[in-house]
C-alpha positions as CSV (number, residue, x, y, z in Angstrom):
1,M,-116.6,96.4,-52.2
2,V,-118.5,94.6,-49.4
3,A,-119.9,96.9,-46.8
4,A,-118.9,96.1,-43.2
5,A,-121.6,94.4,-41.1
6,P,-123.0,96.6,-38.4
7,P,-121.8,95.7,-34.8
8,P,-124.1,93.5,-32.9
9,E,-126.4,95.3,-30.5
10,R,-125.4,95.1,-26.9
11,P,-128.1,94.3,-24.3
12,S,-129.3,97.4,-22.5
13,L,-128.1,97.8,-18.9
14,A,-130.6,100.5,-18.0
15,P,-132.4,99.8,-14.8
16,V,-136.0,98.6,-15.0
17,S,-138.5,101.4,-14.4
18,D,-140.2,101.3,-11.0
19,D,-143.5,101.9,-12.8
20,H,-143.3,98.6,-14.6
21,P,-141.3,96.1,-12.5
22,T,-140.6,92.7,-13.8
23,E,-142.2,89.6,-12.2
24,A,-138.8,88.6,-10.7
25,H,-138.3,92.1,-9.2
26,A,-141.8,92.0,-7.8
27,A,-141.3,88.6,-6.3
28,A,-137.9,89.7,-4.8
29,T,-139.6,92.8,-3.3
30,E,-142.4,90.8,-1.8
31,A,-139.9,88.3,-0.3
32,A,-137.9,91.1,1.2
33,D,-141.0,92.7,2.7
34,E,-142.0,89.3,4.3
35,T,-138.6,88.9,6.0
36,E,-138.1,92.6,6.9
37,M,-139.0,93.7,10.5
38,P,-139.3,97.5,10.3
39,L,-139.2,99.5,13.5
40,P,-140.8,103.0,13.8
41,S,-138.3,105.7,13.5
42,D,-140.6,108.5,14.9
43,P,-140.6,108.6,18.7
44,R,-144.2,109.9,18.6
45,T,-145.2,106.5,17.2
46,F,-144.0,104.8,20.4
47,F,-145.7,107.3,22.6
48,L,-149.0,107.1,20.8
49,G,-148.8,103.3,20.7
50,G,-148.1,103.2,24.4
51,L,-151.0,105.6,25.2
52,F,-153.3,103.5,23.0
53,A,-152.2,100.3,24.8
54,L,-152.7,101.8,28.2
55,G,-156.2,103.1,27.2
56,A,-157.2,99.7,25.8
57,L,-156.0,97.9,28.9
58,A,-157.8,100.4,31.2
59,A,-161.0,99.8,29.2
60,L,-160.5,96.0,29.4
61,Y,-160.2,96.3,33.2
62,V,-163.1,98.7,33.8
63,A,-165.5,96.8,31.4
64,S,-164.3,93.3,32.4
65,S,-167.9,92.3,33.3
66,V,-168.9,92.8,29.6
67,I,-165.7,92.1,27.7
68,L,-164.6,88.9,29.5
69,P,-167.8,87.0,28.6
70,V,-167.3,88.1,24.9
71,V,-163.7,87.0,24.8
72,L,-164.5,83.7,26.5
73,A,-167.3,83.2,23.9
74,L,-164.8,83.9,21.0
75,V,-162.3,81.3,22.4
76,L,-165.1,78.8,22.9
77,N,-166.2,79.4,19.4
78,L,-162.8,78.4,18.1
79,L,-163.0,75.2,20.2
80,L,-166.6,74.3,19.3
81,Q,-166.7,75.4,15.6
82,P,-165.3,72.0,14.3
83,A,-168.2,70.2,16.1
84,V,-170.8,72.5,14.4
85,R,-169.1,71.9,11.0
86,L,-169.2,68.2,11.7
87,L,-172.9,68.3,12.3
88,G,-173.3,70.4,9.2
89,G,-171.6,67.7,7.2
90,V,-174.4,65.3,8.1
91,R,-177.0,67.8,6.9
92,V,-177.9,69.3,10.3
93,P,-178.9,73.0,9.9
94,R,-176.3,75.3,11.3
95,A,-178.7,76.9,13.8
96,V,-179.7,73.5,15.1
97,G,-176.1,72.3,15.3
98,A,-175.0,75.3,17.2
99,L,-178.0,74.9,19.6
100,L,-177.1,71.2,20.2
101,T,-173.5,72.0,20.8
102,V,-174.2,74.7,23.3
103,F,-176.8,72.4,25.1
104,L,-174.3,69.6,25.2
105,V,-171.6,71.8,26.8
106,I,-174.1,73.3,29.3
107,G,-175.5,69.8,30.2
108,A,-172.0,68.4,30.7
109,L,-171.1,71.3,33.0
110,V,-174.3,71.0,35.0
111,G,-173.9,67.2,35.3
112,L,-170.3,67.6,36.4
113,V,-171.2,70.2,39.1
114,A,-174.0,67.9,40.3
115,A,-171.7,64.9,40.5
116,L,-169.0,66.9,42.4
117,S,-171.2,68.7,44.8
118,V,-171.6,65.7,47.2
119,P,-167.9,64.8,47.5
120,A,-166.9,68.5,47.8
121,A,-169.4,68.9,50.6
122,T,-168.1,65.8,52.3
123,W,-164.6,67.1,52.2
124,A,-165.7,70.5,53.5
125,E,-167.3,68.7,56.5
126,R,-164.2,66.7,57.1
127,L,-162.0,69.8,57.2
128,P,-162.7,70.7,60.9
129,E,-162.1,67.1,62.0
130,G,-158.8,66.9,60.2
131,I,-157.3,70.1,61.7
132,P,-155.6,68.2,64.6
133,R,-154.1,65.8,62.2
134,L,-152.9,68.7,60.1
135,E,-151.3,70.3,63.1
136,A,-149.6,67.1,64.0
137,H,-148.0,66.9,60.5
138,L,-147.0,70.6,60.7
139,D,-145.2,69.9,64.0
140,V,-142.5,68.2,61.9
141,I,-141.6,71.5,60.1
142,K,-142.4,73.8,63.0
143,G,-138.9,73.5,64.4
144,P,-137.0,74.5,61.2
145,I,-139.5,77.4,60.6
146,Q,-139.0,78.7,64.2
147,A,-135.2,78.5,63.8
148,L,-135.4,80.4,60.5
149,Q,-137.6,83.0,62.1
150,K,-135.0,83.5,64.9
151,I,-132.2,84.0,62.4
152,I,-134.2,86.6,60.5
153,Q,-135.1,88.4,63.7
154,Q,-131.4,88.5,64.7
155,A,-130.4,89.8,61.3
156,E,-133.0,92.6,61.4
157,Q,-131.9,93.6,64.9
158,A,-128.3,93.7,63.8
159,A,-129.3,95.9,60.9
160,D,-131.3,98.2,63.3
161,A,-134.6,97.3,61.6
162,P,-137.7,99.1,62.9
163,P,-139.6,97.2,65.5
164,G,-142.7,95.2,64.7
165,R,-141.3,93.8,61.4
166,G,-139.4,90.8,62.9
167,S,-141.9,88.2,62.1
168,I,-142.0,87.3,58.5
169,V,-143.5,83.8,58.8
170,S,-147.1,84.5,59.7
171,V,-150.3,82.6,59.2
172,R,-152.9,84.7,57.3
173,R,-156.5,83.9,57.9
174,D,-157.7,85.2,54.6
175,L,-157.6,82.8,51.7
176,G,-155.2,84.9,49.5
177,I,-155.1,83.4,46.0
178,T,-158.1,81.2,46.7
179,G,-160.2,84.2,47.4
180,A,-159.0,85.8,44.2
181,L,-159.9,82.6,42.3
182,F,-163.4,82.5,43.7
183,A,-163.8,86.2,43.0
184,G,-162.9,85.6,39.4
185,T,-165.3,82.7,39.3
186,R,-168.1,84.8,40.6
187,S,-167.6,87.5,37.9
188,V,-167.7,84.7,35.3
189,L,-170.9,83.3,36.7
190,D,-172.4,86.8,36.6
191,G,-171.7,86.9,32.8
192,L,-172.6,83.3,32.1
193,F,-175.8,84.2,30.2
194,T,-173.9,86.7,28.1
195,T,-171.2,84.1,27.3
196,V,-173.8,81.5,26.2
197,L,-175.8,84.0,24.1
198,V,-172.8,85.4,22.3
199,L,-171.3,81.9,21.8
200,Y,-174.5,80.6,20.2
201,F,-174.7,83.5,17.7
202,L,-171.0,83.2,16.9
203,L,-171.5,79.5,16.1
204,V,-174.5,80.3,13.9
205,A,-172.8,83.2,12.1
206,G,-169.8,81.1,11.1
207,N,-167.5,83.2,8.8
208,I,-169.9,86.1,8.3
209,F,-167.5,88.6,9.9
210,L,-164.6,87.4,7.7
211,R,-166.7,87.8,4.6
212,R,-167.7,91.3,5.5
213,I,-164.0,92.3,6.2
214,V,-163.0,90.8,2.8
215,E,-165.7,92.8,1.1
216,I,-164.5,96.0,2.7
217,L,-160.8,95.7,2.1
218,P,-159.7,97.6,-1.0
219,T,-157.0,95.4,-2.7
220,F,-156.7,91.7,-3.4
221,S,-153.5,91.4,-1.4
222,N,-155.3,92.8,1.7
223,K,-158.2,90.4,1.2
224,R,-155.9,87.4,0.9
225,Q,-154.0,88.5,4.0
226,A,-157.2,88.8,6.0
227,V,-158.3,85.3,4.9
228,D,-154.8,83.9,5.7
229,I,-154.8,85.4,9.2
230,S,-158.3,84.2,10.0
231,Q,-157.6,80.7,8.8
232,Q,-154.3,80.5,10.7
233,I,-156.0,81.7,13.9
234,Q,-158.8,79.2,13.5
235,E,-156.5,76.3,12.7
236,D,-153.8,77.0,15.3
237,I,-156.0,78.0,18.2
238,S,-158.5,75.2,17.5
239,A,-155.7,72.7,17.4
240,Y,-154.2,74.2,20.6
241,L,-157.5,74.1,22.5
242,V,-158.4,70.6,21.3
243,T,-154.9,69.3,22.1
244,I,-154.8,70.9,25.6
245,T,-158.4,69.6,26.4
246,A,-157.4,66.1,25.3
247,M,-154.2,66.2,27.4
248,N,-156.0,67.6,30.4
249,A,-158.6,64.9,30.2
250,A,-155.8,62.3,30.1
251,V,-154.2,64.0,33.2
252,G,-157.6,64.0,34.9
253,V,-158.2,60.3,34.3
254,T,-154.6,59.3,35.3
255,T,-154.9,61.5,38.5
256,A,-158.3,60.0,39.4
257,A,-156.9,56.4,39.0
258,A,-153.7,57.3,41.0
259,M,-155.7,58.8,43.9
260,Y,-158.0,55.8,43.9
261,F,-155.1,53.4,44.3
262,C,-153.5,55.7,46.9
263,G,-156.7,55.3,49.0
264,L,-157.6,58.9,48.9
265,G,-161.2,58.4,48.0
266,D,-163.5,60.4,45.7
267,P,-161.3,59.9,42.6
268,L,-163.8,61.8,40.3
269,L,-163.3,65.0,42.4
270,W,-159.5,64.9,42.2
271,G,-159.6,64.0,38.5
272,V,-161.8,66.9,37.6
273,T,-159.6,69.2,39.8
274,A,-156.5,68.1,37.9
275,F,-158.4,68.5,34.6
276,L,-159.4,72.1,35.3
277,L,-156.2,73.3,37.0
278,N,-154.2,72.1,34.0
279,Y,-155.7,74.7,31.8
280,I,-153.6,77.3,33.6
281,P,-149.9,76.6,32.7
282,I,-147.5,76.4,35.6
283,I,-149.6,78.2,38.2
284,G,-152.5,75.7,38.0
285,P,-150.4,72.6,38.7
286,L,-148.5,74.4,41.5
287,F,-151.9,75.2,43.1
288,G,-152.9,71.6,42.5
289,V,-149.8,70.3,44.4
290,C,-150.8,72.5,47.4
291,I,-154.3,71.1,47.3
292,F,-153.0,67.5,47.3
293,V,-150.6,68.2,50.1
294,L,-153.4,69.5,52.2
295,V,-155.7,66.6,51.3
296,G,-153.0,64.1,51.9
297,M,-152.3,65.5,55.4
298,L,-156.0,65.4,56.2
299,S,-156.3,61.8,55.1
300,F,-153.3,59.9,56.3
301,E,-151.6,59.5,59.6
302,S,-148.1,59.0,58.2
303,L,-146.3,62.0,56.7
304,W,-144.8,60.0,53.9
305,L,-148.2,58.6,52.9
306,A,-149.6,62.2,53.1
307,L,-146.9,63.4,50.6
308,L,-147.6,60.5,48.2
309,P,-150.6,62.0,46.4
310,P,-148.9,65.4,45.7
311,A,-145.8,63.5,44.5
312,I,-147.8,61.4,42.1
313,Y,-149.7,64.4,40.8
314,L,-146.5,66.3,40.3
315,G,-145.0,63.3,38.4
316,I,-148.0,63.1,36.1
317,H,-147.8,66.8,35.4
318,L,-144.1,66.7,34.6
319,V,-144.6,63.8,32.1
320,E,-147.5,65.7,30.5
321,G,-146.3,69.3,30.7
322,E,-142.6,68.8,29.9
323,T,-142.8,65.9,27.4
324,L,-146.1,65.1,25.7
325,T,-147.8,68.5,25.3
326,P,-144.7,70.4,24.1
327,M,-144.0,67.6,21.6
328,L,-147.6,67.9,20.2
329,L,-147.7,71.7,20.0
330,A,-144.0,72.5,19.1
331,R,-144.8,72.8,15.4
332,R,-147.6,75.3,16.0
333,F,-146.6,77.3,19.0
334,T,-143.1,78.5,20.0
335,L,-143.9,81.3,22.5
336,N,-141.4,82.9,24.8
337,P,-141.8,81.1,28.2
338,V,-141.0,84.3,30.1
339,L,-143.7,86.2,28.3
340,I,-146.1,83.3,29.0
341,I,-145.5,83.7,32.8
342,L,-145.9,87.4,32.6
343,S,-149.1,87.1,30.6
344,L,-150.5,84.6,33.1
345,V,-149.7,86.9,36.0
346,F,-151.1,90.0,34.2
347,W,-154.3,88.5,33.0
348,F,-154.9,86.8,36.3
349,W,-154.7,90.2,37.9
350,M,-157.0,91.7,35.2
351,W,-159.7,89.0,34.9
352,G,-159.1,86.4,37.6
353,V,-158.8,82.7,37.0
354,L,-160.5,82.9,33.5
355,G,-158.0,85.6,32.6
356,A,-155.2,83.1,33.3
357,I,-156.9,80.4,31.3
358,L,-157.3,82.8,28.3
359,A,-153.8,84.2,28.6
360,V,-152.0,81.7,26.3
361,P,-154.6,81.7,23.6
362,M,-154.7,85.5,23.5
363,L,-150.9,85.6,23.3
364,A,-150.9,83.1,20.5
365,I,-153.5,85.1,18.6
366,L,-151.4,88.2,19.0
367,K,-148.3,86.4,17.6
368,I,-150.2,85.0,14.6
369,I,-151.5,88.5,13.7
370,S,-148.1,90.1,14.3
371,D,-146.3,87.6,12.1
372,R,-148.5,88.4,9.1
373,L,-148.7,92.2,9.4
374,R,-145.6,94.0,8.3
375,P,-145.7,96.8,10.9
376,L,-146.0,94.3,13.7
377,K,-143.4,91.7,12.5
378,A,-140.9,92.9,15.1
379,L,-143.4,92.3,17.9
380,G,-144.1,88.8,16.5
381,H,-140.4,88.0,16.5
382,F,-140.1,89.3,20.1
383,L,-143.0,86.9,21.2
384,E,-141.3,83.9,19.6
385,G,-139.6,81.3,21.7
386,E,-136.6,79.1,20.9
């Protein structure tokens, strides 16, 4: 009698122990963690985070004379670090390469200021002589402004508005935003030595801070994440600054050539003005349009000729700002445009004109860090554009 063969063993359906997960399970868990955007469930987390943010912003505002030069040096380090590495590739010592780079930047700035001082002084002397011409151009729009002012006064009287508030259109004798700009510039000049000193030692140090952070972090995944964040910040912000600088230089050259052919004179002054203002998105070009409107009215008898320089400048900015630069930066930066405007306004209020220039790089750095830290993924998603 032949014994019956034992039934074949069925595969075990028991779940895999959490203590020894398979590679597929670990990969799936890691992928889920990368896509998950957790939100804190404890209300105390929001309150503590809000208090910390308010305290940090208050410290940034109070200690702006110290912190602003350091932040500016950090951003300039990202811009100039490729030049130092390039000099290192031809066997130039890092300390010498950093010194040469800093000296070249300072020399370029000093030469630019020296070249622009004469035409700027000339235009300052021409300003009192051109006021009658400016008033003649403004006579064209004086009638509509007065009519609008009458309508507003009648509407306020009908609504029983308190007296003394009828005139909304008034000419302020203070400089407004211009005074704020120069106030910010003065604070930057006060910290110029600090900026140069910190920038030089950052260029010399290279990746020493990253190495120290990697040595301190406990696990290999933390070390890899720190290296990934640092490399992404360096690559993206350096690419952003280099691209913006190149596009601003193209805008400056085009504006200088256009103003020369318009007969405005001093093309170098207007080219540098367009170059510098283009570092501040949206607000800078709008301020530039106002400058070119004023200069055109001071230079030309005809109103249409006076409006030609600002029209050309606005056209150049639209081509660059709405077509070329977004096309070049779309793969690296997709920031929410509303948050960009709010960031510009906020940092201009905090740190003046340099705060507005640093607003977009700081917002981009915040997004890069948030995208790679799991507790901040929701913030990174909120900062993302279309």
